[in-house]
Structure formats: structure tokens, C-alpha cells
C-alpha positions in Angstrom: 0.0 0.0 0.0 1.3 3.5 -0.8 2.4 5.5 2.2 -0.2 8.3 1.6 -3.0 5.7 1.4 -1.9 4.2 4.7 -1.8 7.7 6.2 -5.3 8.5 4.9 -6.7 5.2 6.1 -5.1 5.8 9.6 -6.8 9.2 9.7 -10.2 7.7 8.9 -11.4 5.8 12.0 -14.1 3.9 10.1 -11.5 2.1 8.0 -10.7 -0.1 11.0 -14.3 -1.4 11.0 -15.6 -1.7 7.5 -14.8 -1.8 3.8 -16.8 1.2 2.7 -17.3 1.8 -1.0 -20.2 4.2 -1.0 -18.0 7.2 -1.1 -20.1 9.0 -3.7 -23.2 8.9 -1.4 -21.4 9.7 1.9 -17.8 8.7 2.6 -16.3 7.8 6.0 -15.3 10.9 7.9 -11.6 11.6 8.5 -10.5 12.7 11.9 -10.3 16.4 10.9 -14.0 16.4 9.8 -15.1 14.5 12.9 -13.2 16.9 15.1 -14.6 20.0 13.4 -18.2 18.8 13.8 -17.8 17.7 17.4 -15.9 20.8 18.4 -18.6 23.0 16.9 -21.3 21.1 18.7 -19.5 21.5 22.0 -19.1 25.2 21.3 -22.9 25.5 20.6 -23.7 23.5 23.7 -21.6 25.8 25.9 -21.9 29.2 24.3 -25.0 29.2 22.0 -25.7 28.7 18.3 -25.4 32.3 17.1 -22.2 33.0 19.1 -20.7 29.7 17.7 -21.7 30.7 14.2 -19.9 34.0 14.7 -16.8 32.1 15.9 -16.9 29.9 12.8 -17.3 32.8 10.3 -13.7 32.8 9.1 -13.7 29.1 8.6 -16.9 29.3 6.6 -15.4 32.0 4.4 -12.4 29.8 3.9 -14.6 26.9 2.8 -16.3 29.1 0.2 -12.9 30.3 -1.1 -11.6 26.7 -1.2 -14.6 25.4 -3.2 -14.3 28.4 -5.6 -10.6 27.6 -6.1 -11.4 23.9 -6.8 -13.8 24.8 -9.7 -12.1 28.0 -10.9 -15.0 30.2 -9.7 -15.5 33.2 -7.5 -16.5 32.5 -3.9 -19.5 35.0 -4.3 -20.9 32.5 -6.8 -20.8 29.5 -4.5 -23.8 28.2 -2.6 -23.5 25.3 -0.1 -26.6 23.1 0.4 -27.3 19.7 1.8 -26.6 17.7 -1.4 -26.5 17.8 -5.2 -30.1 17.0 -5.6 -31.2 20.0 -3.5 -28.8 22.2 -5.4 -30.1 20.9 -8.8 -33.7 21.4 -7.7 -32.9 25.0 -6.5 -31.4 25.8 -9.9 -34.4 24.4 -11.7 -36.7 26.5 -9.5 -35.0 29.6 -10.7 -36.6 29.1 -14.1 -40.2 30.1 -14.5 -41.3 27.2 -16.7 -44.5 27.4 -18.6 -46.7 25.0 -20.6 -44.9 23.9 -23.8 -41.4 24.9 -22.6 -38.7 22.3 -23.4 -35.9 20.9 -21.3 -33.2 19.2 -23.3 -31.2 16.6 -21.4 -29.6 13.2 -22.0 -30.6 9.6 -21.6 -28.1 9.2 -18.7 -29.0 12.0 -16.4 -29.1 11.3 -12.6 -32.4 9.7 -11.6 -33.4 12.4 -9.2 -33.0 15.0 -12.0 -35.1 12.9 -14.3 -37.8 12.7 -11.7 -37.7 16.5 -11.4 -38.2 16.8 -15.2 -41.2 14.4 -14.9 -42.7 16.5 -12.1 -42.3 19.7 -14.2 -43.9 17.9 -17.2 -46.9 16.9 -15.0 -47.3 20.2 -13.1 -46.4 22.8 -15.8 -46.7 21.0 -19.1 -42.9 21.1 -19.7 -41.7 18.8 -22.5 -38.5 16.8 -22.0 -36.4 16.0 -25.0 -33.4 13.7 -24.7 -30.4 13.8 -27.0 -29.4 10.7 -28.9 -26.3 8.8 -27.8 -23.1 8.3 -29.7 -22.3 4.7 -30.6 -19.5 4.9 -28.1 -21.8 6.2 -25.4 -22.6 9.7 -24.1 -24.8 12.4 -25.6 -24.2 13.2 -29.3 -23.3 16.9 -29.5 -24.9 17.1 -33.0 -28.2 15.8 -31.6 -28.0 18.4 -28.8 -27.4 21.1 -31.4 -30.4 20.0 -33.4 -32.7 19.9 -30.3 -31.6 23.4 -29.3 -32.9 24.8 -32.5 -36.4 24.6 -31.0 -37.2 28.1 -29.8 -39.2 26.6 -26.9 -36.1 25.3 -25.3 -35.6 26.9 -21.9 -32.8 24.8 -20.4 -30.1 22.3 -21.4 -29.3 20.0 -18.4 -26.6 17.3 -18.3 -25.2 15.0 -15.6 -21.4 15.1 -16.3 -20.7 11.7 -14.8 -23.7 9.5 -14.1 -23.6 7.5 -10.8 -24.2 4.1 -12.4 -21.6 3.8 -15.1 -18.1 5.0 -16.1 -19.6 7.4 -18.7 -18.2 10.9 -18.9 -20.4 13.3 -20.9 -18.7 15.8 -23.2 -19.9 18.7 -21.2 -17.5 21.3 -22.6 -18.5 20.6 -26.2 -22.1 20.6 -25.2 -21.6 23.8 -23.3 -20.2 25.5 -26.4 -23.4 24.5 -28.3 -25.6 25.9 -25.5 -23.6 29.2 -25.5 -24.0 29.5 -29.3 -27.8 28.8 -28.9 -28.1 31.2 -26.0 -29.7 28.5 -23.9 -29.0 28.3 -20.1 -26.9 25.3 -19.3 -27.1 23.3 -16.0 -24.5 20.7 -15.3 -24.7 18.2 -12.4 -21.0 17.7 -11.7 -21.2 16.1 -8.2 -19.5 12.9 -9.4 -16.9 14.9 -11.4 -15.6 17.2 -8.6 -12.5 15.8 -7.1 -12.1 13.3 -10.0 -11.2 15.5 -12.9 -10.1 19.2 -13.2 -13.1 21.6 -13.4 -13.2 25.2 -14.7 -16.8 26.4 -14.6 -16.0 29.1 -17.1 
């Protein structure tokens, strides 16, 4: 075993108890995370929630700055929420969909995102159009281009790396097409962050 892997395992108490492979859903906490949470709870128990929040303000600012650095963004453009599904739903809710509007997506979008599209179709009459796949897998950029010619398209949404396969969607090429068409582009990148370099620009 590589020395850094041994060090990481030693710093993650749960590794002594289980073989845990569900890291995309919720990984085992390293000691630093466990300590940060328990220390904050102790502070809240002894000094109050608002006072503890004030004490943690600089650490929170650092978290926003570090996330921004990770994805080449500005910290003022970062929002931290419970999970990617909540974030995706909040982004969808920013669009005032109307009957007949179109969402263009792929055949491989995350299931929670697909359920959101179905809900929008049922509640608001939104149509969901899915791009054709390339023979090698992943959305065909030319199919996306053709679908975006529809003037009723309000959103292009793509899951960069679906949770149930090794597929990596060509989000940069698809993003260029969205920019050319003037269509808002929503990327679910939760499985990509930390795996491949990301520049949101």
C-alpha cells in the first residue's frame, strides 16, 4: 500500500471497522472532519448557536474560497446546500417554466434529476427532449445542437458523470453549443468534482 494511502486510512477511523465503497453517497469521515463537527457542537452547547456561528465565520469564508478555487470560480458564486439533488432542484426552481417549454437533457441524467423533469412535465406542461447517444456512449453533440434549434427550449441539463456507469459526458463541447444557442446550461457535476479538473468558465 502506498504511504499516503496508509496515512489517509489511519486518519479515517471507520476504515478499521468496514470496507466502505459508497463514497459518492457519503464517505467515511476523516478525523479532521469529525473533530470540526464535534468541536462546533461542543461550542454550541456551551456558548449558544449564534455565538458559535460568529466564531466559525472565518472558517466558513475559507470553505467558500476553497470550493471556488477547486472549480475556478469566485466565492461569491458558491452556494453550499445539503446535497447535489437539493442544489439541482434549486437551480431548476429559478426558471419560470410554462406550458410547452422544453428541457433538453440526456438519456443518462441522474435519476433524481429525471424525476424533477417528470414533475415539471406533470405540473407545468414542460416537455423533456433527450439527445441521442453516440455509438461509443454519451450524448451526441450534434443531436444536442439540433434539439436546441427549437425556440421553446428553456434549459439544457446534463449530468457530467452519471452515478451508475463509467460514462463521462462531453460537457465542454455541449456547453459551447448551449452558448451558441443562448440556452441556459445546467451541469450536475457532483461525481466529477475531485475526480477531474473543473473550470466552470
